[in-house]
N, C-alpha and C positions, 0 to 999 in steps of 0.2 A: 116508278113507282109511286102510287098515288100519294094521297094523304094518307087516307084510313090506314095503309099499310107503311106509310113511316111512321104517324103517332104508335103502331101496335109493337115496331120495330123497338122503337130507344125503349118502349113501357119493360118488353121483356130484356134488353138489354143492363136495364136499371134495378129493376125487380129479382130477377135469375140471375143473369150474367156480374153483380157486381159492379157495375158501373155507376160513378156518380158524378155529381157536379161540384167541381170550384169552385171558389171564389170569384174567378168572373168569367166563368166560361160554361151556362148549360148544356144538359145531356141534348138537348135537342142540337144546339152546336154543333158539339161535340159528331157526331152520328151524322150532321149535316156534312163538316167537314171531313171526313171518311169516306162518306157516297159520293162526294165531289172529285176526292181524289182518283178513286175507282172508276167512275165514270167517264171522267174525263181525260183521264191522266195527268192532271194541270201539278205543275212543278208545284215544287214549297214554293218560293219566289211570288209565283201567281197567287198560290191560294193564304198567302198572307196578306198580300194586299187585298184580296175581294171580302175575307174577313176582319182582316183590319187587324192581327195579331202578329206575335212576331213568331221567326222561324221554327225559335224549340217550341212556345205554347202548339203549334200546329204538329210537329215531329211527334211530340208528349200523346198529343193526342189522339192522332191515329191511330200508335201504336196503345195508347188502352181501349180502344176502339177495338181496331185487331184483336185485342184479346182477348177480352171478354167475349167477342162473336165464334172462336174457336171453341170456347167453355163452352157454349152449348151445340158441340155439334151433334149430342144424341137427339138433341129438340127439333134442328133441321133436316138432320141426316130423314128420309124415308125408309120404312120397312114391305117389300118388295113381297106382291101376291102373286100367286104360281097361279099359271093358267088352268084353270079347268075344262074338264070336258062339255060344258055345255056352253061354253064361251061363245061369242057370236062375232065379235071383233073378226072380219075377213082376212085381217095384218096377221093377227097370233093363234087361231083358231086353231090350225096346224098342229101348234106346238103344247101340245101339254105338257104340262109340268115344270114351264119355262120361267124364267124371275124375270129377265128382262134381256137385256145388251152391254157388252163391255166393249171396250177399245184401249189405244191411247192416240195423247195430241200433243203437237210440239207445240212451246210459248217459250217466245223469244225472253232471252237470261241475258243478263251484262258480268262477263265474270273475268278474273283476270286473266293476263297473258300468256302464264303458266298453261291452264284448268282450259284453255280451248279446244287444245285435239278431242279432250274428253267431253268435250259439250256440243262438237259439230253433227249434225246429223247426216242421216243420207243425202239431204239434199242440199246441204255446202251451210245449213245457219249452225247460229249457236243458241243452242236453246234445252230444255230442259223436255224431258219424256214424260208424259203425265197421263197415268193410269185412270179412266174412271170409270165406273159401274152407274148402268140407270135403270129405271122399271119401265117400263112401257106408256108410262104418261112423262117422261123425259127427267123424271126427278133420280139426284144422284141417290146410289144406297153407299159408296164406297168410293174414296179419292186417292191416292199414297201419287204424293208428291217427293221429287229434290234427285230422278234419278238423272242422271248426263243426256245427251242428246245422243249419245253413240249407241248407248243400251240398244238393245233390241224387246219390242214389244214381250215374247214371252219369257223372255230374262227377269222382266220386269213384274210379270204375273205370277211368277213362282217365287220374287220374292214378296210378294202380298200374301200370297197364300202362306208361306212359311212362319211369318209374322206372327209375334205373340201376341199382339193384339191387331190380327193384320185381318183380309178378308175370308167368309164363311160362307161356305156354300151346301147347306142341307142334303143329306142323302135322297135321293128323288128327284133333284130338281137341278137345272143349268142355264146354262146364260146364252146364247150365241155370239158367235166372237167370228172375226174376219181369217184369210186364209195363215195369216202370220202368226197365228197364234195354234196348239197341237189339237187336236181334234179326240177328246177323252172326255172321262168320266166329267161332268160338272161342264162341259164347254162343248158346242156345239158350232164345227166349222163345215163351211161349204166344202164342194169337192172342187179339187183344184186341176187347171189345166181345162177346165166349165166355162161356160161363160157367166158373168156374177152380176158384175157393177149395172143397176140403176140407167147409165147411161148406153152401154151396151143393148139393151133391151130397148130402151125406146129409142137407138139409131136405127137399129134393124130391123125393128117393125118384125121378128121372126119369131111366130109363137117356138114353145120350149119343144124339140126333136124328140126327147126321152126322160127319164123319170129323171136322170142326174140336174140336166138342164130346168126341169122346171120345178126340182128341191132347191136349188140356189138361185130362183128368181124368187121365190118366194120365203128363202132363208134372205134373199139382200131388203126384200120390202120390208119386213120387218126389223133387223137388224139396223137399215138407219135410222130411227130413233136416236143412237148415240150419237149418229153425223148432225143430226138435225138439234142436241141438246148440245154440243160444240160448238155447234154456228147462232143457238140463241146465248152461250157464254160467253163470247168473244166478241158478240156484236154489241151486249149490254155494257160490257164493262172494255172500254178504251185497253188498260194498262197491261188487258192481255194480249194485247195487240202487237207489240213495238216494246222495247227495250228500257226498263226501268232503272235507278239509279239507287238502289236498295240493295245491300247486300242477300246475297244468295239465300241466306235461310229467310229472310224475309219477304223476301220474294217466291219461294214455293209456300208460304204461310198466305200469301196476299191471294195467292191461286185456290188457297182450301176456304178461303172468306168468300171467294167471289165463287164458290159452285154452293156454299151455304147459302148467300143472298138471294142464288138462281133458287134454288125451293122454296126459299120463305115467296119472294114474289109469285112463284107459280101456286102458292098456300093460299095464300092472302087475295091475289087479285085475282076477282071475278073474270077480267078479258086483260089478256098479253097486249099489247097494238106491236108491240115486235118478234110476235110469235106469227101472227100474220102475215109479215113481210118475208119469209120464209118459206116458199113453194113446197106445198107438199105432194108425194108420189102418188101416184095411180094405184090406187087398193087392188082392184082389178089383177087377177091371174092370168088372164089375157087377152089380146087383142083382136078376138073374133068379128067383128066388125069389117076392119078393116084391110083383111089378109085376105083372100083367096086357097081357097082348098082344093084339092084334088078329090071331084068328085065322084067316078069311074075308073077301073083297072083294066086297062087295053092296049098295045103292045105299039109302039111310036118309033119310029127310023129316025127321027131328031135324037132321041134321049140314046137309041141305043149308040147313034154314032158320037155322039158326045163322052160316054161311059168308055166307050174304046179309047179314046184321045186320053182322057184319063190314065187307064192303068197302062198304055203304051209311056207316057209321062213318068208313073211310078217306074215301071223299070228301067228309061232311061235315067233315071236319077239315082235310082241305085246300084247300075253300073258305074255312072258316072264316080259315086260315091267310092267303091272299092276300087277303081280306076286309081285316080289322085292317094288312096290309100290311106282315107280315115278310117278304115278296121282299126289300121295298128294305133289312134289313138284309145283304143278299147282296151290294150295290152298295160296290164299292171307290169312297173321297174322297182325293182329295191334298190334303195338308196342303203350307201356306205357308212360308216361312221366318215370317216377322212371327206367324204362327198356333202356329207350335211354339216363340220364342221365348216365346210373352205364353203358352203352357199349362208351360212350364219355369220362369218369372216367378212365376208361379201355385200350383207346386209347392213351389218354395224358400219362398214365402210359408207356407201351412200348415205347414214344416218349423219356423218359427220363430214359429210361435202354437203350436206343441204341438201338431199332428194328425197326428203320425208320432211311433208308439211302437215299440217292440222289434219287432215282426214283422210292420211295416209302418205301412201308414196307416188312422187309423181308419175304422170304420164311415162311411159319406155322403160319404168324400172327394172320391168323382167327382163327386156332384151340384152338390157346394162349386165345382170345376172345370168344372163345364158354365156354372155362374153367372158366373166370372166371363172363362170366353170369350163370354156374350153380351152383359156389361158391353165388352171390348176391341174385338169387333166386332158392331158394328148386324145383326142380321139373319141373322146365322151361324147355320147348319143341322147346326153339331158339334154333337152328344148324348154323353152320357154313355157310352154303350151301341146303338152298337157303337165309334163314335171314337174318344174319347178313350180307354177302353179298352185299347182295339189298338194307338193309340199311345205309351201307358207301354208295354204289353206287350213292342214291337219295340225299344224307349228301356232296357227291361232288357236284352235279349239283346245288344243293341250292344255295352252297356258291361260286361256280364261278359263278351264277348270280348276288348277291346281293357285291362281291368285286368289279364285273365288272363296276354296278352303281355307286359306293362311289367314283371311278376314274372318274365318267363321272360330267360337272357340273349340280347343279340343282337337287344333291341326296346326302342324310347325313343317320345317322342309329341315334335313339333315345337310348341308352343304358337302360334307366327310363324304356322305354315301351318297350326296344326290339324288337320293330318295326321301318321300312323302312320310311324315310320321303323325301317327293317328292313335288319340289315348285310348281310346275304346273299340271294343266289335263295334258298339251299340253308335256311336258318333258315327261311324265311318257309314254304316247300315242307312242310317236317316239322312245321310247326306248323300247317296247315289240313289234314293226316293225321290231328290228332286235334278239330280245332275245324273244322266242317263251314261255323256261320256265316259264319265268317272270309273264305269263302274272296276275295269281293267286296268287302270292308274295304278294301285296301293304298291306292286311290291313289285314297280316297275323303273329303274331308272332316268333320272333324266340327266343326263352333262350339261345339255347346254338350256339351263330356266334362266339361270345368269346371262346369257346374252338373248333370249326372248325378252328380260326387263328391258333390254337398254334398244330391243327393236321396239316392241311392243307396249312398252308400258307405259307412254303418258298418255294411249290411245284409249284405253281400256276404263271403260266406266267402274267406278267403285263404291256406288249406291250410298259411300258417306254422308251424303245432304239429305240422302231419303226417309221420308217421316209421313206417319197419317194420322191423320185426327188422335187419335188413343196415346201417339207419343207426344204430340203437342202438348196435350192438357195435362199428361201428367209432368214434362219438364216445368209446364208456368204452377202443377201446384207445388213442385218441388222449389220453385221460387219465392212464392207466398210463403212457407214453412223457415226456409230462408232468411228470410225477411221478417220476420217475428220471432224470431230465436236473435236477430242481429247481425248472421252471417254473410259472408260476401257469397253475391249473385255471380252469374254467367260474365265472362270478360265479356264486353261489348252489350250488357243484355239494358236492356229500357225497364226503367217500372213499372211494377204489376200492382197495380190496387188492390188488397189485402178482403179475403169475402169476410162478412160476419161469420157466425158456425151455423147459422139456420141456413144462409143461404152457399155454404162450402157445401153443407150435406146434402142437399138441394140440385145439387149440379154433380156430385160426386156418385148419387143417389141414380141418376138418369145414364152414367158410363156404363160401358162396359163391363162385365162381372173380373174379370182379369186384367183390367187397368193397372190397378194397386198392388198388384203381384209381382209380376215383371216390369218395368220400365224400359227407354231404350238405354242401354249399355252404350251405346253410342256417346246421349247427353252427359253421362257421369265423369267420360273422361274429358269430356271440357270444362270441367266446373276446378275454381279457383281453390288452393287449399289455404287455408288460415296462419300462416307464417309469421310465429313470434320474433324473429328474428328479425324480420323487417318492421314488426315495430315498434322493435327497442329502438332499430336506429332511427325511425322518424321521430322519436321520441328525444334522440338526444340531440336530431338536428334541431329542429326548434326552442330545446334546453338553448344551445346552444347559439342562435337566432338573437332569442330572449335578451341573455345578457350581452351579446353585444349593442343591443338598440337599448339596452338599460343605461350603459357608459354613454355612447353617443348621447341620450339624453339627458345624460346628467352635463357635459358639456355643453352643451346648448343652454343649457339652465343656468352653469356658469359664467357665462358668455352673456346673457339679459343680463342678470343682476349686474352684472361691473358696469354694462354701459351704463343700468341705471343710474347707479351710486356715482360713477363719473357725473350724470347728468344734472345732479343734485348737486355736486360739489361746485358747475360752472356757475350756476346760480347765487351761489352765495360769494367767489372771487369779489367780485365789485365790493362785497359791503367789506371783507374783507381787507381789501386796502384801505378804505376808506377810514378805515378803523386805525389805522397806523402811520398813514400817512396827510399831508395836506394837500398833497395837489390840485393843480384844477382839473377842469372835470376833460378835457381832452387828453392829458397827460393819464390821468386813471383809465380811459375807454382804449388808449393804446397799452397800457401793463396787463388791462386783463385779457387782452384777445393774445399776447403774444403767451400768457400764462394757459389759457382756457386752449389751446391748440396743440401743446405737448401735454397729453396723457401724465405724464412724468416730471415732469415741471409744475403740475400741479398737485400733483403728488407731495412732494417735495416743499409747496409753498404753506400748506397745511400742516404738513409736519414742525413747522419753527414755529418756535414762541416769535412774541410779538416783533422784541429787537430783530430777530432772527426775519421777519418778514422784511420789516424796514428796510433793512439793508440790500435785501432781494430786490424788491422793489429798485433803490437807488441804483447798485448795479446792474441791471436791466434798460437804467434812461441813460447813464455813463457808459453801455454798450462793453460794461465788462465782464457780463453774465455768458459761460463758456452755452455755446450755440447757437448766437443771437447775434443775426447780423446788426450791425449799426443802421438807427434809421436814419433815412437824408434829411 
């Protein structure tokens, strides 16, 4: 980031985002601390050494800058421009009405041991699945963070579409996406089973052979914009390339902040040196100069022999497949209730015995299930492939649908009838629009759902940490309102600077129109309730502590006063002895020392009249005074 961009950034954060200087730390230093942590992924102990600040100061200002940045998401996120017919860009001119591209990417996270199963992605890494949408210039339009790494890309996209403040696509427009998403209205996916990725085209040097291949090649070159944006994002912010020690929610918001800064840098800096390091793909549709084409049509004995060999190989492979019984794999088999229960019990037994890892069951578990089924049903024809594998796949899909329903409002599960309960037909109709697998599940019984929870429960992504920019800003505004009213904030929450009225209105006017109508329902559940009983208990405890402290201080003051009085009495013993006797100096000093060494003797001496004092001195000299050892 250049100096001019840095200056504009802290100016916007101060005047629009509500960030303010403190007594010892100016805004420029706060922003520098924030950018230093993101760009270099420095630990708190390193940053506090670099800026000569305490760890608490570093953490506080990092959170303040991050929250102020997220509140400006409507200012930094771009509004996409559709491709028109007169577009001259060779990469995009084929896609009239397109707004950009979208895809998911994995960002490493550090989570608790019990949550690693849900966050382990298909590559075996612990991460979060981030959905990002960008325009043709690699500027982000929308981001959804917080989904566990085990969640499929299409599932994350469905959640983004159905959110109150989620992803919106105008009618007649669409985004490019890869084959991991559904090819439907608003989303244009490539043909499956046909060459697609740019590496395949660059390595094979073969032009498209049909319309499907041509479409896939043009589609891949255009959709590559989202891959390049991910490369820029992770290349610029090192905190996205490795695990960090922040809480999961903070890590998700850091990802959002990096996306906003990515847009800001691309908008404010005329030249981005990091972008030049990412190789640009070839914009040409074909490589005609490097490929030799057939320029005549005539018979060839060599080509005829090759075709004959190919046909012969096809026939031999087909006959061999039938002889090996491959056709039997296509036969469907109906499972009985007893067989399904036995399979579920066998899978639960494997879970108890430790054959289930974070990313699923260990290798060879299907063969163990096949042996268990053969022991339970002698002579059964159930095999690991395809019967058991197919049944487990169906179970996973059904469990995913039911568990997702139970997270939505209006759904429940009757453990007596083992059926799904729905509040109304409208709730059901709205849900099946996003989950086609659930269309025929409403009036069926699911007696194995409890077993599925034990088998698949910990592997299922729950979306509990997923949140978009509007959700985050709504939570931050709620925190500000609670602070102004003197209420408690969320548990573990950081202090959020309160906007003045003009700044609040300015930022809120830039937010989505429906941001104030429906906040995140999940955030409300995490609010702490103000409980009067806890306050009373605290007051009683402090009152008891103060009473004990007062008594203790009283005892201490009495002791201090007694010692002071005793000290003053010691100073007058010698004079009092001289007034009642005519002893020599040596005898007076000896008697004085014996009296002042014992506080009780000293009290007795001063309580006696002059005659009594004289008698006491005489008894001490003659060794008749009780408790006195006779001097030599």
